[in-house]
C-alpha positions as a Python dict, from the first residue, in 0.01 Angstrom:
ca = {
    (1, 'M'): (0, 0, 0),
    (2, 'T'): (-164, -326, -107),
    (3, 'E'): (-453, -428, 112),
    (4, 'S'): (-430, -767, 281),
    (5, 'A'): (-640, -1037, 113),
    (6, 'C'): (-870, -1246, 332),
    (7, 'I'): (-893, -1621, 281),
    (8, 'S'): (-1163, -1852, 417),
    (9, 'V'): (-1000, -2167, 549),
    (10, 'I'): (-1191, -2494, 580),
    (11, 'R'): (-950, -2750, 719),
    (12, 'G'): (-1212, -3024, 702),
    (13, 'D'): (-1137, -3384, 789),
    (14, 'G'): (-849, -3630, 815),
    (15, 'I'): (-527, -3515, 651),
    (16, 'G'): (-709, -3202, 537),
    (17, 'I'): (-604, -3054, 869),
    (18, 'D'): (-240, -3155, 820),
    (19, 'V'): (-201, -3037, 461),
    (20, 'T'): (-385, -2711, 527),
    (21, 'E'): (-139, -2618, 801),
    (22, 'A'): (149, -2699, 565),
    (23, 'T'): (-4, -2492, 285),
    (24, 'L'): (-66, -2185, 499),
    (25, 'A'): (293, -2192, 619),
    (26, 'I'): (424, -2206, 261),
    (27, 'V'): (181, -1945, 129),
    (28, 'D'): (268, -1709, 415),
    (29, 'K'): (639, -1746, 340),
    (30, 'A'): (592, -1682, -33),
    (31, 'V'): (368, -1381, 30),
    (32, 'E'): (626, -1234, 268),
    (33, 'K'): (908, -1300, 21),
    (34, 'A'): (711, -1126, -255),
    (35, 'G'): (679, -815, -38),
    (36, 'L'): (306, -844, 17),
    (37, 'P'): (117, -787, 342),
    (38, 'A'): (32, -1102, 534),
    (39, 'L'): (-290, -1275, 434),
    (40, 'A'): (-580, -1271, 678),
    (41, 'Y'): (-753, -1602, 747),
    (42, 'E'): (-1108, -1675, 850),
    (43, 'A'): (-1158, -2028, 984),
    (44, 'I'): (-1485, -2203, 896),
    (45, 'R'): (-1576, -2539, 1044),
    (46, 'A'): (-1720, -2794, 803),
    (47, 'G'): (-1698, -3158, 711),
    (48, 'A'): (-1785, -3502, 835),
    (49, 'G'): (-1630, -3452, 1177),
    (50, 'Y'): (-1831, -3136, 1228),
    (51, 'Y'): (-2144, -3317, 1106),
    (52, 'A'): (-2087, -3598, 1358),
    (53, 'E'): (-2067, -3337, 1637),
    (54, 'T'): (-2350, -3109, 1536),
    (55, 'G'): (-2567, -3264, 1266),
    (56, 'N'): (-2463, -2982, 1027),
    (57, 'D'): (-2205, -3023, 751),
    (58, 'I'): (-2094, -2659, 777),
    (59, 'E'): (-2124, -2411, 1061),
    (60, 'P'): (-2418, -2167, 1057),
    (61, 'G'): (-2345, -1878, 825),
    (62, 'G'): (-2032, -2054, 698),
    (63, 'E'): (-2132, -2053, 333),
    (64, 'E'): (-2208, -1681, 335),
    (65, 'R'): (-1881, -1599, 511),
    (66, 'A'): (-1684, -1812, 267),
    (67, 'G'): (-1832, -1632, -31),
    (68, 'A'): (-1754, -1290, 116),
    (69, 'T'): (-1375, -1345, 133),
    (70, 'D'): (-1120, -1312, -148),
    (71, 'A'): (-1076, -1688, -187),
    (72, 'I'): (-1157, -2017, -15),
    (73, 'F'): (-900, -2280, 77),
    (74, 'L'): (-1025, -2628, 165),
    (75, 'G'): (-813, -2912, 302),
    (76, 'A'): (-1028, -3223, 249),
    (77, 'I'): (-1384, -3326, 331),
    (78, 'G'): (-1526, -3664, 423),
    (79, 'L'): (-1486, -3961, 655),
    (80, 'P'): (-1592, -4307, 531),
    (81, 'S'): (-1744, -4389, 871),
    (82, 'V'): (-1970, -4080, 873),
    (83, 'R'): (-2250, -4092, 619),
    (84, 'H'): (-2601, -3974, 552),
    (85, 'A'): (-2886, -4221, 592),
    (86, 'D'): (-2881, -4292, 216),
    (87, 'G'): (-2517, -4407, 234),
    (88, 'T'): (-2359, -4100, 72),
    (89, 'E'): (-2072, -3915, 235),
    (90, 'I'): (-2078, -3565, 382),
    (91, 'S'): (-1996, -3318, 103),
    (92, 'P'): (-2070, -2949, 171),
    (93, 'H'): (-1801, -2854, -80),
    (94, 'L'): (-2031, -2974, -361),
    (95, 'R'): (-2290, -2729, -238),
    (96, 'L'): (-2029, -2451, -231),
    (97, 'R'): (-1950, -2525, -596),
    (98, 'D'): (-2318, -2505, -681),
    (99, 'R'): (-2397, -2197, -473),
    (100, 'F'): (-2107, -1988, -603),
    (101, 'G'): (-2109, -2120, -961),
    (102, 'L'): (-1756, -2262, -952),
    (103, 'Y'): (-1784, -2401, -1302),
    (104, 'A'): (-1415, -2408, -1400),
    (105, 'G'): (-1235, -2692, -1225),
    (106, 'V'): (-866, -2657, -1313),
    (107, 'R'): (-661, -2974, -1255),
    (108, 'P'): (-293, -2938, -1350),
    (109, 'V'): (-102, -3260, -1423),
    (110, 'K'): (275, -3221, -1417),
    (111, 'A'): (562, -3469, -1397),
    (112, 'Y'): (854, -3385, -1170),
    (113, 'P'): (1206, -3528, -1178),
    (114, 'N'): (1277, -3794, -915),
    (115, 'A'): (903, -3846, -863),
    (116, 'P'): (744, -4176, -971),
    (117, 'Q'): (665, -4208, -1341),
    (118, 'R'): (422, -4487, -1418),
    (119, 'L'): (493, -4495, -1792),
    (120, 'A'): (816, -4638, -1927),
    (121, 'D'): (829, -4408, -2230),
    (122, 'P'): (1090, -4135, -2164),
    (123, 'R'): (847, -3872, -2296),
    (124, 'A'): (645, -3923, -1977),
    (125, 'A'): (906, -3716, -1794),
    (126, 'N'): (773, -3410, -1977),
    (127, 'I'): (401, -3450, -1902),
    (128, 'D'): (260, -3105, -1829),
    (129, 'M'): (-109, -3066, -1908),
    (130, 'V'): (-436, -2942, -1759),
    (131, 'I'): (-776, -3103, -1723),
    (132, 'L'): (-1055, -2847, -1718),
    (133, 'R'): (-1350, -3008, -1544),
    (134, 'E'): (-1688, -2837, -1545),
    (135, 'S'): (-1773, -2853, -1174),
    (136, 'T'): (-2138, -2753, -1126),
    (137, 'E'): (-2342, -2950, -1379),
    (138, 'G'): (-2304, -3276, -1569),
    (139, 'L'): (-2390, -3588, -1375),
    (140, 'F'): (-2291, -3417, -1049),
    (141, 'Y'): (-2602, -3201, -1091),
    (142, 'S'): (-2776, -3496, -923),
    (143, 'A'): (-2519, -3541, -647),
    (144, 'A'): (-2674, -3629, -312),
    (145, 'A'): (-2578, -3289, -166),
    (146, 'H'): (-2831, -3126, -400),
    (147, 'G'): (-3124, -3364, -344),
    (148, 'R'): (-3215, -3381, -715),
    (149, 'S'): (-3226, -3755, -770),
    (150, 'E'): (-3555, -3926, -851),
    (151, 'I'): (-3582, -4213, -603),
    (152, 'I'): (-3857, -4456, -687),
    (153, 'G'): (-3918, -4663, -374),
    (154, 'D'): (-3656, -4930, -334),
    (155, 'T'): (-3662, -5031, -699),
    (156, 'E'): (-3502, -4753, -902),
    (157, 'V'): (-3300, -4434, -887),
    (158, 'R'): (-3276, -4190, -1177),
    (159, 'E'): (-3008, -3923, -1203),
    (160, 'T'): (-3010, -3619, -1430),
    (161, 'L'): (-2708, -3515, -1638),
    (162, 'R'): (-2747, -3144, -1701),
    (163, 'I'): (-2565, -2932, -1960),
    (164, 'T'): (-2674, -2567, -1998),
    (165, 'R'): (-2571, -2316, -2259),
    (166, 'D'): (-2496, -2042, -2005),
    (167, 'V'): (-2249, -2243, -1799),
    (168, 'T'): (-2094, -2422, -2096),
    (169, 'E'): (-2031, -2098, -2286),
    (170, 'R'): (-1852, -1952, -1984),
    (171, 'L'): (-1654, -2273, -1940),
    (172, 'M'): (-1543, -2276, -2304),
    (173, 'H'): (-1438, -1910, -2298),
    (174, 'F'): (-1243, -1981, -1978),
    (175, 'G'): (-1077, -2282, -2141),
    (176, 'F'): (-984, -2110, -2467),
    (177, 'N'): (-841, -1817, -2270),
    (178, 'Y'): (-649, -2058, -2047),
    (179, 'A'): (-505, -2240, -2349),
    (180, 'Q'): (-414, -1907, -2506),
    (181, 'K'): (-226, -1798, -2193),
    (182, 'R'): (-40, -2129, -2183),
    (183, 'K'): (59, -2082, -2548),
    (184, 'E'): (200, -1741, -2462),
    (185, 'R'): (413, -1912, -2196),
    (186, 'G'): (557, -2163, -2441),
    (187, 'Y'): (312, -2452, -2407),
    (188, 'P'): (137, -2598, -2714),
    (189, 'G'): (-189, -2424, -2626),
    (190, 'K'): (-399, -2699, -2782),
    (191, 'F'): (-754, -2715, -2643),
    (192, 'T'): (-924, -3055, -2671),
    (193, 'C'): (-1296, -3114, -2622),
    (194, 'V'): (-1356, -3447, -2444),
    (195, 'D'): (-1712, -3579, -2462),
    (196, 'K'): (-1936, -3866, -2568),
    (197, 'A'): (-2108, -3676, -2847),
    (198, 'N'): (-2160, -3992, -3054),
    (199, 'V'): (-2408, -4129, -2798),
    (200, 'F'): (-2559, -3854, -2581),
    (201, 'P'): (-2744, -3543, -2705),
    (202, 'S'): (-2617, -3358, -2398),
    (203, 'M'): (-2260, -3424, -2508),
    (204, 'A'): (-2335, -3329, -2868),
    (205, 'F'): (-2468, -3000, -2726),
    (206, 'F'): (-2149, -2959, -2521),
    (207, 'R'): (-1940, -3005, -2839),
    (208, 'K'): (-2170, -2774, -3040),
    (209, 'I'): (-2103, -2488, -2797),
    (210, 'Y'): (-1728, -2560, -2813),
    (211, 'D'): (-1747, -2532, -3193),
    (212, 'E'): (-1946, -2208, -3174),
    (213, 'I'): (-1685, -2041, -2953),
    (214, 'A'): (-1369, -2176, -3118),
    (215, 'P'): (-1367, -1914, -3401),
    (216, 'D'): (-1325, -1643, -3136),
    (217, 'Y'): (-980, -1790, -3065),
    (218, 'P'): (-823, -1857, -3407),
    (219, 'D'): (-472, -1894, -3264),
    (220, 'V'): (-573, -2185, -3035),
    (221, 'E'): (-546, -2531, -3188),
    (222, 'T'): (-861, -2736, -3136),
    (223, 'G'): (-920, -3110, -3109),
    (224, 'Y'): (-1179, -3369, -3010),
    (225, 'N'): (-1176, -3700, -2826),
    (226, 'Y'): (-1448, -3928, -2698),
    (227, 'V'): (-1396, -3985, -2328),
    (228, 'D'): (-1318, -4357, -2364),
    (229, 'A'): (-1055, -4282, -2628),
    (230, 'Q'): (-918, -4004, -2408),
    (231, 'A'): (-873, -4250, -2121),
    (232, 'L'): (-677, -4476, -2356),
    (233, 'N'): (-468, -4188, -2488),
    (234, 'L'): (-380, -4065, -2140),
    (235, 'I'): (-195, -4394, -2103),
    (236, 'R'): (-70, -4426, -2460),
    (237, 'N'): (34, -4069, -2549),
    (238, 'P'): (-48, -3813, -2276),
    (239, 'W'): (234, -3583, -2395),
    (240, 'D'): (26, -3499, -2703),
    (241, 'F'): (-233, -3308, -2496),
    (242, 'D'): (-224, -2968, -2331),
    (243, 'V'): (-564, -2845, -2205),
    (244, 'M'): (-869, -3074, -2211),
    (245, 'V'): (-1225, -2966, -2129),
    (246, 'M'): (-1492, -3211, -2019),
    (247, 'E'): (-1813, -3275, -1828),
    (248, 'N'): (-1806, -3303, -1450),
    (249, 'M'): (-1802, -3681, -1400),
    (250, 'F'): (-1563, -3737, -1690),
    (251, 'G'): (-1329, -3481, -1533),
    (252, 'D'): (-1357, -3643, -1192),
    (253, 'I'): (-1245, -3977, -1331),
    (254, 'L'): (-982, -3868, -1583),
    (255, 'S'): (-812, -3624, -1346),
    (256, 'D'): (-750, -3912, -1104),
    (257, 'L'): (-617, -4126, -1387),
    (258, 'A'): (-390, -3844, -1499),
    (259, 'G'): (-273, -3785, -1142),
    (260, 'G'): (-161, -4146, -1130),
    (261, 'L'): (68, -4084, -1428),
    (262, 'V'): (276, -3832, -1231),
    (263, 'G'): (303, -4005, -896),
    (264, 'G'): (-38, -4008, -732),
    (265, 'M'): (-308, -3797, -577),
    (266, 'G'): (-58, -3634, -344),
    (267, 'M'): (41, -3420, -645),
    (268, 'A'): (-316, -3343, -762),
    (269, 'A'): (-376, -2970, -719),
    (270, 'C'): (-713, -2815, -795),
    (271, 'A'): (-869, -2473, -848),
    (272, 'E'): (-1246, -2429, -878),
    (273, 'I'): (-1319, -2089, -1023),
    (274, 'G'): (-1640, -1898, -1088),
    (275, 'D'): (-1712, -1545, -1199),
    (276, 'E'): (-1692, -1406, -843),
    (277, 'V'): (-1551, -1677, -613),
    (278, 'G'): (-1254, -1915, -626),
    (279, 'L'): (-1206, -2228, -414),
    (280, 'F'): (-874, -2412, -391),
    (281, 'Q'): (-813, -2761, -262),
    (282, 'P'): (-605, -3073, -316),
    (283, 'A'): (-802, -3321, -527),
    (284, 'H'): (-725, -3610, -293),
    (285, 'G'): (-945, -3740, -12),
    (286, 'S'): (-913, -3710, 364),
    (287, 'A'): (-713, -4034, 424),
    (288, 'P'): (-814, -4056, 791),
    (289, 'D'): (-597, -4366, 838),
    (290, 'I'): (-285, -4146, 836),
    (291, 'M'): (-430, -3831, 991),
    (292, 'G'): (-196, -3665, 1238),
    (293, 'Q'): (83, -3916, 1174),
    (294, 'D'): (308, -3681, 975),
    (295, 'K'): (281, -3910, 670),
    (296, 'A'): (63, -3713, 428),
    (297, 'N'): (214, -3564, 114),
    (298, 'P'): (122, -3193, 135),
    (299, 'L'): (231, -3102, -217),
    (300, 'A'): (-113, -3120, -381),
    (301, 'A'): (-243, -2877, -121),
    (302, 'I'): (65, -2654, -146),
    (303, 'L'): (41, -2641, -527),
    (304, 'S'): (-328, -2555, -485),
    (305, 'G'): (-213, -2270, -263),
    (306, 'A'): (3, -2148, -553),
    (307, 'L'): (-303, -2160, -780),
    (308, 'M'): (-484, -1950, -520),
    (309, 'L'): (-211, -1687, -529),
    (310, 'D'): (-232, -1674, -910),
    (311, 'Y'): (-607, -1621, -874),
    (312, 'L'): (-550, -1338, -625),
    (313, 'A'): (-307, -1177, -872),
    (314, 'E'): (-579, -1164, -1136),
    (315, 'R'): (-854, -1069, -893),
    (316, 'A'): (-655, -788, -732),
    (317, 'G'): (-463, -686, -1043),
    (318, 'N'): (-142, -727, -846),
    (319, 'E'): (136, -929, -1011),
    (320, 'A'): (317, -962, -678),
    (321, 'Y'): (75, -1243, -594),
    (322, 'A'): (176, -1417, -917),
    (323, 'D'): (540, -1372, -809),
    (324, 'A'): (455, -1543, -480),
    (325, 'A'): (289, -1829, -670),
    (326, 'K'): (599, -1868, -887),
    (327, 'L'): (818, -1887, -577),
    (328, 'I'): (618, -2192, -466),
    (329, 'D'): (613, -2356, -809),
    (330, 'D'): (986, -2302, -855),
    (331, 'A'): (1061, -2437, -506),
    (332, 'V'): (869, -2758, -579),
    (333, 'Q'): (1043, -2795, -916),
    (334, 'S'): (1394, -2737, -780),
    (335, 'G'): (1318, -2947, -471),
    (336, 'F'): (1248, -3249, -689),
    (337, 'E'): (1537, -3173, -924),
    (338, 'Q'): (1779, -3168, -630),
    (339, 'N'): (1611, -3471, -470),
    (340, 'R'): (1536, -3259, -165),
    (341, 'L'): (1167, -3353, -172),
    (342, 'R'): (1112, -3721, -97),
    (343, 'P'): (750, -3770, 20),
    (344, 'M'): (658, -4090, 201),
    (345, 'E'): (378, -4135, -53),
    (346, 'F'): (650, -4213, -307),
    (347, 'G'): (847, -4439, -75),
    (348, 'G'): (1066, -4156, 49),
    (349, 'D'): (1176, -4064, 398),
    (350, 'M'): (998, -3729, 437),
    (351, 'G'): (666, -3673, 610),
    (352, 'T'): (440, -3370, 598),
    (353, 'K'): (654, -3153, 824),
    (354, 'A'): (984, -3239, 657),
    (355, 'V'): (850, -3161, 309),
    (356, 'T'): (706, -2835, 438),
    (357, 'N'): (1029, -2732, 610),
    (358, 'E'): (1233, -2814, 299),
    (359, 'L'): (1009, -2595, 86),
    (360, 'L'): (1028, -2313, 339),
    (361, 'D'): (1406, -2335, 311),
    (362, 'L'): (1394, -2340, -70),
    (363, 'I'): (1167, -2036, -84),
    (364, 'G'): (1373, -1850, 171),
    (365, 'S'): (1709, -1921, 10),
}
């Protein structure tokens, strides 16, 4: 009999609490439907609210406990009104990325029928691509959570953009493998390197490593784009791209832009994967203005839950978890096709609970 997987759950702040509850309900239903034992959950307190109460951004021992489970699910972190003395927000999740080496930030971008499409071109209805964001280095190496900035009195601040061979090689192998798997499933499988290699030596180094690894994957089509041109092309011809790899800050910005093409951040799922640990979260913020009002779109979190189940399938070598993930993905797809999913975020009449209940019905039917 398959052993039950254990998931660390950090509900966090704002709507993170709402969308986490929705996700766990959907994941539990899919796991049951796939014939798997129920997942075990270990709650860990963290975030701005916890910081306001205790002065700590995560409970004592929380990081260690999170890393010891089979996966981590995070709702959302941060409250604009709760900040460190330097003005930065509370962000223990950045430290989790750093501590556990979660270098592969997977950001799927998929258009659904009856969801808003911001581009008039009919080809926008078929957008289905992935942004692969390196999540531990780049400009985020100097993020406030790490204390690596050089602060010179009140006159200057210097940040370090870091690119290392070790992390970048692992990222590129991950990306080429990911593109290869997508090609096997009928996608183009093109893998585009997005950088600013014409200006920064760090980015030229990033591209150099991409070029060194590309020959190991001769069946994967390669391509290049400077990040400014990529931003333009995500508006002009996003359907020409499949998987794109980029530095941390570039990925942070372009994944939000891409999310806007397919409705908004309420559809922005995210997996952050390292060699030993995987963390899954919606890419949106905590939206405290609508917390607890049954208005949040839970689909980004729910789709992140599906990514988590895919990760468990690979980690445990058990395809039943992949079957459970597919149940969720198919329910979201058919829910939009049948106009049964109408989130308030898109001007619809369905709040968090209604969307969740509709998906439970779709999975169960």
